[in-house]
RODO-2510 file (C-alpha; in nm, 4 decimals, decimal comma):
residues 306
     n   res          X          Y          Z
     1     m    -0,0205     0,0099    -0,0113
     2     k     0,1333     0,3564    -0,1180
     3     y     0,1778     0,5705     0,1860
     4     f    -0,0687     0,8625     0,2017
     5     f     0,2118     1,1231     0,3337
     6     k     0,1610     1,4451     0,1511
     7     a     0,4355     1,6884     0,2388
     8     i     0,3557     2,0441     0,2994
     9     s     0,6472     2,3254     0,2597
    10     l     0,7416     2,5329     0,4975
    11     f     0,6904     2,9077     0,4805
    12     v     1,0193     3,1191     0,4858
    13     f     1,0220     3,2945     0,7989
    14     v     1,1505     3,6306     0,7860
    15     a     1,3329     3,7741     1,0889
    16     f     1,1445     4,0518     1,2588
    17     s     1,2611     4,4003     1,3094
    18     f     1,3011     4,5155     1,6680
    19     t     1,3501     4,8938     1,6036
    20     c     1,0136     4,9832     1,7182
    21     f     0,9806     5,1531     2,0523
    22     s     0,7464     5,0210     2,3422
    23     q     0,4468     5,2260     2,4833
    24     t     0,5593     5,0853     2,8164
    25     k     0,8150     5,2170     3,0546
    26     y     1,1729     5,2074     2,9367
    27     c     1,3588     4,8881     3,0252
    28     s     1,7290     4,8742     2,9565
    29     r     1,7577     4,5193     2,9841
    30     k     1,4998     4,4764     2,6925
    31     n     1,7711     4,6575     2,5143
    32     v     2,0618     4,3873     2,6098
    33     l     1,8075     4,1259     2,5204
    34     i     1,7681     4,2747     2,1173
    35     q     2,1438     4,2923     2,1191
    36     y     2,1961     3,9661     2,2025
    37     y     1,9623     3,8292     1,9481
    38     q     2,1054     4,0873     1,6687
    39     s     2,4616     3,9276     1,7563
    40     k     2,2944     3,5664     1,6950
    41     k     2,3605     3,4790     2,0467
    42     y     2,0377     3,3035     2,0582
    43     q     2,0699     3,0932     2,3568
    44     k     2,1730     3,3872     2,5604
    45     a     1,8782     3,5764     2,4421
    46     l     1,6785     3,2951     2,5489
    47     d     1,7894     3,2606     2,8757
    48     y     1,7972     3,6525     2,9326
    49     i     1,4057     3,6690     2,8909
    50     d     1,3570     3,5839     3,2405
    51     t     1,5745     3,8447     3,3607
    52     v     1,4128     4,1144     3,1613
    53     l     1,0717     3,9818     3,2969
    54     v     1,1901     3,9925     3,6484
    55     k     1,3365     4,3360     3,6418
    56     c     1,0869     4,5035     3,4079
    57     p     0,7831     4,2929     3,5080
    58     d     0,5390     4,5296     3,2855
    59     q     0,7023     4,4032     2,9742
    60     k     0,4780     4,1050     3,0105
    61     s     0,2002     4,2719     2,8492
    62     d     0,4131     4,4844     2,5810
    63     p     0,3410     4,3732     2,2596
    64     h     0,6708     4,4790     2,1365
    65     f     0,8596     4,2542     2,4134
    66     l     0,6212     3,9658     2,3502
    67     n     0,6919     4,0122     1,9482
    68     v     1,0814     3,9756     2,0407
    69     c     1,0252     3,6685     2,2822
    70     a     0,8338     3,5034     2,0230
    71     t     1,0819     3,5366     1,7648
    72     i     1,3727     3,4527     1,9732
    73     n     1,2051     3,1092     2,0536
    74     y     1,1132     3,0376     1,7127
    75     v     1,4881     3,0692     1,5933
    76     v     1,6077     2,8674     1,9102
    77     y     1,3529     2,5999     1,7822
    78     n     1,4008     2,6213     1,4396
    79     n     1,7863     2,6889     1,4072
    80     l     1,9332     2,5185     1,7397
    81     e     1,6750     2,2591     1,8387
    82     k     1,5094     2,1193     1,5384
    83     d     1,3013     1,9110     1,7922
    84     p     0,9471     1,8296     1,7618
    85     n     0,8950     1,8396     2,1344
    86     s     1,0989     2,1559     2,1679
    87     s     0,9599     2,3774     2,4528
    88     a     1,1029     2,6786     2,2609
    89     r     0,8303     2,6049     1,9814
    90     v     0,5605     2,6022     2,2522
    91     r     0,6837     2,9145     2,4121
    92     a     0,7162     3,0829     2,0427
    93     r     0,3567     3,0016     2,0302
    94     d     0,2622     3,1392     2,3577
    95     y     0,4280     3,4576     2,2931
    96     a     0,3028     3,5079     1,9460
    97     i    -0,0582     3,4513     2,0799
    98     q     0,0236     3,6859     2,3676
    99     c     0,1704     3,9705     2,1353
   100     i    -0,1652     3,9638     1,9232
   101     n    -0,3830     3,9746     2,2211
   102     n    -0,2139     4,2744     2,3686
   103     d    -0,1429     4,4284     2,0491
   104     i    -0,4131     4,6944     2,0329
   105     e    -0,2638     4,9211     1,7789
   106     n    -0,2321     4,5857     1,5616
   107     l     0,1473     4,6929     1,5120
   108     y     0,3004     4,3247     1,5230
   109     k    -0,0289     4,1427     1,4245
   110     e     0,0689     4,0676     1,0665
   111     k     0,4086     3,9351     1,1729
   112     m     0,2851     3,7299     1,4717
   113     l     0,0227     3,5687     1,2280
   114     s     0,2962     3,4705     0,9908
   115     l     0,4764     3,3277     1,2706
   116     l     0,1910     3,1169     1,4160
   117     n     0,1270     3,0048     1,0633
   118     t     0,4525     2,8917     1,0223
   119     l     0,4365     2,6972     1,3545
   120     a     0,1084     2,5442     1,2429
   121     i     0,2877     2,4056     0,9540
   122     s     0,5530     2,2586     1,1494
   123     y     0,3024     2,0809     1,3828
   124     i     0,1321     1,9169     1,1090
   125     n     0,4264     1,8238     0,9292
   126     d     0,5380     1,6597     1,2364
   127     a     0,2184     1,4515     1,2932
   128     y     0,2389     1,3364     0,9223
   129     m     0,6102     1,2484     0,9992
   130     i     0,5001     1,0106     1,2658
   131     f     0,2623     0,8186     1,0281
   132     q     0,5168     0,8087     0,7425
   133     k     0,7304     0,6140     0,9928
   134     m     0,4720     0,4264     1,1478
   135     s     0,5857     0,5324     1,5164
   136     v     0,2954     0,3627     1,6917
   137     n     0,4527     0,4698     2,0063
   138     k     0,3932     0,8245     1,9355
   139     i     0,0300     0,8087     1,8569
   140     k    -0,0391     1,0873     2,1514
   141     n     0,2427     1,3049     1,9982
   142     a     0,0402     1,3102     1,6717
   143     s    -0,2816     1,3999     1,8556
   144     n    -0,0894     1,6818     2,0403
   145     y     0,0466     1,8215     1,6913
   146     f    -0,2896     1,8002     1,5148
   147     d    -0,4438     1,9856     1,8164
   148     n    -0,1915     2,2522     1,7769
   149     f    -0,1998     2,2677     1,4081
   150     k    -0,6114     2,3288     1,4145
   151     t    -0,5551     2,5809     1,7069
   152     l    -0,2920     2,7913     1,5181
   153     k    -0,4445     2,7684     1,1761
   154     s    -0,7861     2,8736     1,3163
   155     i    -0,6320     3,1968     1,4733
   156     v    -0,4312     3,2454     1,1155
   157     d    -0,7454     3,1717     0,9192
   158     n    -1,0933     3,1429     1,0842
   159     s    -1,2417     3,0065     0,7455
   160     y    -0,9687     2,7495     0,6993
   161     d    -1,1235     2,4228     0,5390
   162     f    -0,9607     2,1364     0,7659
   163     s    -1,1235     1,8723     0,5685
   164     e    -0,7773     1,7391     0,4106
   165     p    -0,5502     1,7442     0,7045
   166     s    -0,8286     1,5874     0,9210
   167     f    -0,8732     1,3079     0,6764
   168     q    -0,4957     1,2482     0,6748
   169     y    -0,4608     1,2654     1,0573
   170     f    -0,7724     1,0161     1,1024
   171     q    -0,6202     0,7881     0,8587
   172     g    -0,2978     0,7830     0,9826
   173     t    -0,4057     0,7312     1,3321
   174     a    -0,6190     0,4322     1,2405
   175     l    -0,3411     0,2706     1,0696
   176     l    -0,0979     0,3043     1,3669
   177     y    -0,3792     0,1631     1,5944
   178     k    -0,4275    -0,1305     1,3635
   179     v    -0,0786    -0,2010     1,3893
   180     l    -0,0952    -0,2103     1,7504
   181     y    -0,3853    -0,4273     1,7462
   182     e    -0,2152    -0,6569     1,5053
   183     s     0,0594    -0,6925     1,7334
   184     d    -0,1249    -0,8099     2,0211
   185     k    -0,5038    -0,9076     1,9282
   186     a    -0,6233    -0,9137     2,2880
   187     k    -0,5969    -0,5536     2,3073
   188     s    -0,9519    -0,4789     2,1903
   189     s    -0,9465    -0,1142     2,2795
   190     m    -0,6887    -0,0975     1,9890
   191     l    -0,9396    -0,2181     1,7341
   192     d    -1,2024    -0,0346     1,8630
   193     s    -0,9628     0,2639     1,7893
   194     t    -0,8549     0,1524     1,4707
   195     i    -1,2406     0,1168     1,3432
   196     l    -1,3330     0,4597     1,5154
   197     y    -1,0387     0,6399     1,3332
   198     f    -1,1077     0,4898     0,9874
   199     n    -1,4719     0,5758     1,0084
   200     k    -1,3830     0,9220     1,1200
   201     a    -1,1757     0,9357     0,7924
   202     l    -1,4839     0,8235     0,5900
   203     s    -1,7014     1,0734     0,7476
   204     i    -1,4524     1,3175     0,5519
   205     n    -1,4119     1,1109     0,2325
   206     p    -1,6599     0,8560     0,1792
   207     n    -1,5092     0,7238    -0,1377
   208     d    -1,1550     0,6845    -0,0182
   209     y    -1,0136     0,3672    -0,1675
   210     v    -0,7456     0,3015     0,0699
   211     v    -0,9691     0,3297     0,3734
   212     n    -1,2490     0,1355     0,2630
   213     k    -1,0219    -0,1679     0,1457
   214     e    -0,8453    -0,1528     0,5085
   215     l    -1,1758    -0,1746     0,6663
   216     g    -1,3244    -0,4519     0,4261
   217     i    -0,9958    -0,6728     0,4937
   218     l    -1,0159    -0,5595     0,8687
   219     y    -1,3590    -0,7161     0,9081
   220     h    -1,2950    -1,0291     0,6867
   221     n    -0,9919    -1,0973     0,8882
   222     l    -1,1876    -1,0613     1,2180
   223     g    -1,4186    -1,3340     1,1158
   224     v    -1,1404    -1,5685     0,9968
   225     d    -0,9737    -1,5055     1,3406
   226     i    -1,2890    -1,6085     1,5228
   227     i    -1,3287    -1,9438     1,3054
   228     l    -0,9552    -2,0445     1,3052
   229     e    -0,8187    -1,9176     1,6303
   230     e    -1,0871    -1,8441     1,9006
   231     l    -1,3507    -2,1356     1,8469
   232     d    -1,2098    -2,4281     2,0356
   233     i    -1,2446    -2,7843     1,9041
   234     d    -1,4444    -2,8888     2,1921
   235     a    -1,6648    -2,5862     2,2495
   236     d    -2,0286    -2,6686     2,3394
   237     l    -2,2973    -2,6122     2,0951
   238     e    -2,4118    -2,3121     2,2063
   239     m    -2,0952    -2,1260     2,2084
   240     v    -2,0186    -2,2504     1,8720
   241     i    -2,3381    -2,0688     1,7374
   242     l    -2,2478    -1,7826     1,8918
   243     m    -1,9206    -1,7479     1,7648
   244     q    -2,0426    -1,8490     1,4065
   245     e    -2,2651    -1,5587     1,4248
   246     q    -2,0143    -1,3152     1,5080
   247     a    -1,7985    -1,4420     1,2414
   248     v    -2,0959    -1,3971     0,9868
   249     n    -2,1416    -1,0811     1,1439
   250     y    -1,8008    -0,9594     1,0493
   251     f    -1,7828    -1,1178     0,6899
   252     t    -2,1014    -0,9206     0,6334
   253     q    -1,9498    -0,6123     0,7708
   254     s    -1,6721    -0,6256     0,5231
   255     l    -1,8990    -0,6830     0,2013
   256     p    -1,9926    -0,3222     0,1602
   257     y    -1,6328    -0,1923     0,1728
   258     l    -1,4726    -0,4465    -0,0436
   259     s    -1,7772    -0,4038    -0,2705
   260     k    -1,6861    -0,0359    -0,3251
   261     v    -1,3363    -0,0495    -0,3832
   262     y    -1,4213    -0,3539    -0,6170
   263     e    -1,6361    -0,0726    -0,8028
   264     m    -1,3230     0,1695    -0,7943
   265     q    -1,0944    -0,0881    -0,9464
   266     p    -1,2942    -0,4089    -1,1096
   267     k    -0,9771    -0,5695    -1,2290
   268     n    -0,7749    -0,5657    -0,8871
   269     k    -0,7325    -0,9227    -0,8245
   270     d    -0,6455    -0,8887    -0,4563
   271     i    -1,0113    -0,7432    -0,4160
   272     i    -1,2006    -0,9854    -0,6273
   273     s    -1,0092    -1,2722    -0,4317
   274     g    -1,1388    -1,1027    -0,1127
   275     l    -1,4769    -1,0896    -0,2444
   276     a    -1,4754    -1,4353    -0,3413
   277     a    -1,3356    -1,5385     0,0310
   278     v    -1,6202    -1,3400     0,1817
   279     y    -1,8942    -1,5030    -0,0107
   280     y    -1,7450    -1,8356     0,0440
   281     s    -1,7211    -1,7684     0,4410
   282     l    -2,0854    -1,6591     0,4114
   283     n    -2,1897    -1,9725     0,2376
   284     d    -2,2999    -1,8095    -0,0863
   285     m    -2,1604    -2,0183    -0,3373
   286     e    -2,3413    -1,8569    -0,6482
   287     l    -2,1561    -1,5331    -0,5860
   288     h    -1,8449    -1,7052    -0,4410
   289     v    -1,8120    -1,8966    -0,8057
   290     k    -1,8960    -1,5759    -0,9555
   291     y    -1,5868    -1,3698    -0,8048
   292     m    -1,3787    -1,7144    -0,8568
   293     d    -1,4443    -1,7221    -1,2439
   294     l    -1,3858    -1,3270    -1,2520
   295     l    -1,0419    -1,3878    -1,0843
   296     e    -0,9410    -1,6835    -1,3129
   297     g    -1,0219    -1,4732    -1,6107
   298     l    -0,8013    -1,1926    -1,5111
   299     e    -0,5172    -1,4220    -1,4427
   300     s    -0,5612    -1,5895    -1,7854
   301     e    -0,5564    -1,2406    -1,9336
   302     s    -0,2311    -1,1441    -1,7547
   303     s    -0,0639    -1,4799    -1,8541
   304     g    -0,1667    -1,4420    -2,2265
   305     g    -0,4334    -1,7110    -2,2251
   306     k    -0,2136    -1,9546    -2,1639
***
C-alpha cells in the first residue's frame, strides 16, 4: 500500500525588525536582550528573557517585548533545537498569541500571524512524519501536534478548511492503532480505536479507496480469526453457534467496503479474491463462484491466455 503522506512546504520565516519603540516604561535590559538576538547569540537571548521579566515586570503585556520573545524562541527552535518536542516552539506559540492579544494598535499582528502559520505547518508536518514512519509509540504526540495545528491555523484563518488534514490525521491514526492491534489481538481497545478513526476518515471522504479497503479486509480477517483461532475444538454447541454468528457478522460488515473498492478497481485481483473469500465464508456459493470466475479470467488475461 502506498503511503498517503503529503509533504507541506514550510513558509520562509523572515526575521522581525526590533526597531519599534515600546509604549511601556523604558527597560534597558530589553535592549540587552535585543542585542543578544541581533548578535545571533540566540541561547543567551533566550536565557535573558526571564531576567527582563523579573526586572521589568510590565513588559509581560508589552506587545513589542512579546514580539521579541516569540521571535527568539522560534529561532532557537528552528535553528538550534530542531526537535518536535521543543519547549521553545511552545513558548514561541504562546508569546505570539499573547502579542496579538495585547497588540491594540496591530503593530505586530501581521508578523505574529505569519509566525503562527509557520508553527502550524511545522506541527502538522510532525504529525505526518509520525504516520510516515509508522511510529506507533507516538500516537499521543501526533494528536498533540494535530491539535496545535488546528488551534494555530484557526487563529491565522478562521475560514480554513480542515477537511484534508483531518482526513490524513484520522487515516494515519487508524493505521497506527491497527499495527498495535495486530501486534497483540487481545488489546480490543486498539481494535475499537482502529475502526473509530477509519470511520472518522470516511465521514470526510466516504469514497477513499485505501480506507474502504482497510476496513473490508479488517472485518473479513476478524471473522477468519474467530473461526481459526478463537473457536475451541471442544466448545459446546451454544458457544459454537454464538461464535459462528459473530464471524458471519464480521464477514457481512466487510462486504460493503470490499464491494465499493471493487467498483473503483474492478480488475484488482486482491479485491476480487477478497470478495470470493467473503462469499465463501457466508456460504453464498453462487457469488463465490462468480468472483472466482472473474479472478480466473483476469489471471488468464495476464498470462496471455495460456
